[in-house]
N, C-alpha and C positions, 0 to 999 in steps of 0.2 A: 532547934539545931535541924540541920536537914538528917538524912540517913538517905545510905546504896542499897539495892538493889538488883543485884544481876537475875533476872530468868534465863539468861543461857540467848535466845535471839539482842533483846533490848537490854538499855540498862536503865532505871530511876531513879530519880534524884526527887525525896520528897518530906513532907512533915508530917511528919506523926505524933498528934498533944492528946494528950486528954481520955477519957476510959469513958464506956458506955453504948450508946446508939451511934451508929460510923456514921459519921458525912463523910462522900468522897466531892469536895473543892475541883472542878475543871475550870480550866482559864482557856480564853483564847486567841485569836492574831493582833497582835505582836506581842503577847503578854507570859508571864512568864507566873510561877504559882507563887511570889509573891501577890501576883494583884492579893493573896487573900492573906498582907498580911495583915492589917487592922481588926480581921473580921476572927482567926485564926486563935486566941485567943479566952477572950469574951465568949466563944463559941465553948471553948472544951471546959470553961467555967461552969456552965450552964449547965455541961455533963454529959456533956458528949463528944466518943475519940473522933475527929478533927485530919482526917488525912485528901494533905494538898499536895501530888506531884506535879511537877513540870509534864509537859506532854514530849510526847517523847520524838525527839528534836526539835525540842524550845528549850528555853535554859543552859539545864544541866546534864537533863535524861539525854540518852545514847542511841542510834539508830543505827548499825550497819549500812555504808554508802550502796545506794542503789535503791535504796526498800523505800517504798513511799509511804510517805505519811500526814496522809490522808486521815480527814475523822471515824472514816470507817473504820481505817486499820487501829486508830487511836483506842475505841470503840471495845473492838477484842484486846487489843494491850492491859489494857483496867479493868476486867477479867482477868487477866492472866495475872494481877497485882493480886484484885484479891482472891486469884486463890490462893495466891502467893502468901497473902496475911488470914486466911481462914475465914473469912468473914463469906456468910451466905447471904444475906442481906443488907443494901446500903440506902442512904439519904441524901441523892446526886443534887450537888448546889453547882447551876454552871453560869458561865458568862458568854457573851460571846458565839463564835465559832464551837465554844464546850459544849454548848449549847445541841449542838450536834450531835459530840460524841454522847452526851445525854438523852436525845434523841431515842439514837440508835440503840444506845443500851434497854434504856425503855421497853421500846419497840420486840425488843430482840430475846428479853425473860423479862417482862412482867411481873413475875413470883419472885421474885429476886430486887426489886425495887420497892418499897417502902413511899416512894414520896418523889417526887426532880420540879425543883428550885430552878427558874430560868431568868439568869438576869442578859438584858441589852442584848439577846439572844439576833438569832436567824427565821428564817416562814419562807419554807420548801427552799427557793433556791434566791430568795434573799439575802443575801452576806459583809452586801457591804463592798463587793469587788472591784468600786471604781476609785475606791478608795485607798486601794493598795498596788495599782497596776502600775507607779512607778516603782514600786519595790522588784514585784515582777517579770519586769525591762531593765532593772539594774544590770549593769555592765561588769561581768563576774570581777573582771583583776583589778576595779575600781570596789573592789567590799567594803577593804576597811572607812571608808568615808560613807557610808551607810549612819552609820550609829551616831556623826557630828552632825546630819543631817535633821533625824527623827531626831537630835535634840534638841536644837536648835526651835519645828514643828512642837513640840511639847513644853518650850516655854519654860517660866519657870517651878514647874511642877516637880518638886526634884521629888514627891514619889513617886510620878510617873517614869521617871527617870532615874532613879532604882530597880524599879518593879525590869526595864527593860537593858539595864548593865550588861548581863549577861553575852549582851550581843554586842559589842565596842570592838575594834581592832578587826583583824580580814575572818576571823578565826566565825568571828560570829555574826563577820558583814554576811559572808558565807548559809552561813547554819538559818537564818531568818530569809535569804531570799528562793533558798529550799523549800523552807517551809510556806511560803507564800506561793510557789508554783504546786504545790503537791493539794488546791486549797478545791474542793471538786463541792461549787451549789449545786449539781446535779442529788446530788446524794440523799438531799432533808426533799425531794418534790413529793407532796401528802403524807411526807411523816408526820407530821402536827393529828392532820387526819387521826393516822394512825395511832400514834400513841393518845390522845383524845378514848379511841374503839375498846384500851386493854385493859381502861377503868384504874387507870396508878391517878393520886392525887399530884393538884400539880397547884405551882403557884408560881405567876407570870408578875415578876420585879421589871421598872425603866427609866430611865433618867428623860428627865423630860425634854434638856436640854441637848439629847443625844446626837452631833452629827453626822454621823458613821451609819446608823444602822433609824433611823425616824421614829416616834413616839407612834408617832399616826400611821405610817405610811408601812410601818414593820408592825414596829409591837400592840397595834390593835387589830390589823391584822391574825396574829399569832394567836390575841386574846380570843377572838373573837372563833377562828378556828379552835380550841383547845374549848373554849364557852367556859373559863374563866373570866373574873375580873381583873384588870388591868391598875396595878398599882406604880403610881405616877411618884416617884423619887426625885428632891429637887440635886441633879447631878448631872454629868452628860453619858459620857459611854463608859467609862471610867468608876461605875456606882462606888464598888465596894472603897478604892481607897478615896473616892470625892464625897459618900456620905456615908461612911461607915456605921454612923450611929443608927443611921434613919434604916437603910440593911439587914445591919441585926434587929430588928428591930419588927422589919416586917419579915423577917428570919422566922424568931423567937415564936409570932404567931400563926405562921404555917409548919413550925414542925410542935408548940404546943397540941393542935389539931391532931396534930399524925398519931400521939399519946405515943406512953411505952414502947 
């Protein structure tokens, strides 16, 4: 069940399930918290508290008009959310540009991060921006047409279409256009090296057939920069929905290494 939290500046919509060591699950673009729908209950049943918010300005989380919803701002808002929840330390699990938020958080306060698991993520200024250029250039007066186009691109993948349902209609289309235009790949230039220097334990999982962030062009370079093994998964870009069993197994091994 979704929970709403208003911090005064922004409004979070999130799922908060289970008890135990807290995990913060961060989706990317153009996703919502529903990216993690197949993993929340298994992780909660494994003894973790699973917190999966919509990023601010994405899904059902709200930001004031005119406020930038870039990934650096998201990192600050996520710390504010954790303060509201009275959580001193967290394990970060992130996907796509959500991994930019995770990297920024871990570098800014490594003492508060138990570990970082990055799935099909970003490295330096490699954010796969070419794949969203059409959304950035979309005519806002035709915003209502954006969701049907995304549906056609996703074909028969029901889980992906459900994940994106928050962007249906004119209001949803405008939210997606705004989010795309506020993405700034410069925010993670040099960040992987800084993350490695913190000593925060990291794990890197990647779908072998990712068409947006290539496992060879981006994944292996990120793995080399972090000096961690690259776990190859039998999926494309949206691995938490495409191969959730394999993702859960890999995350389980990483979380076990972090200990209680």
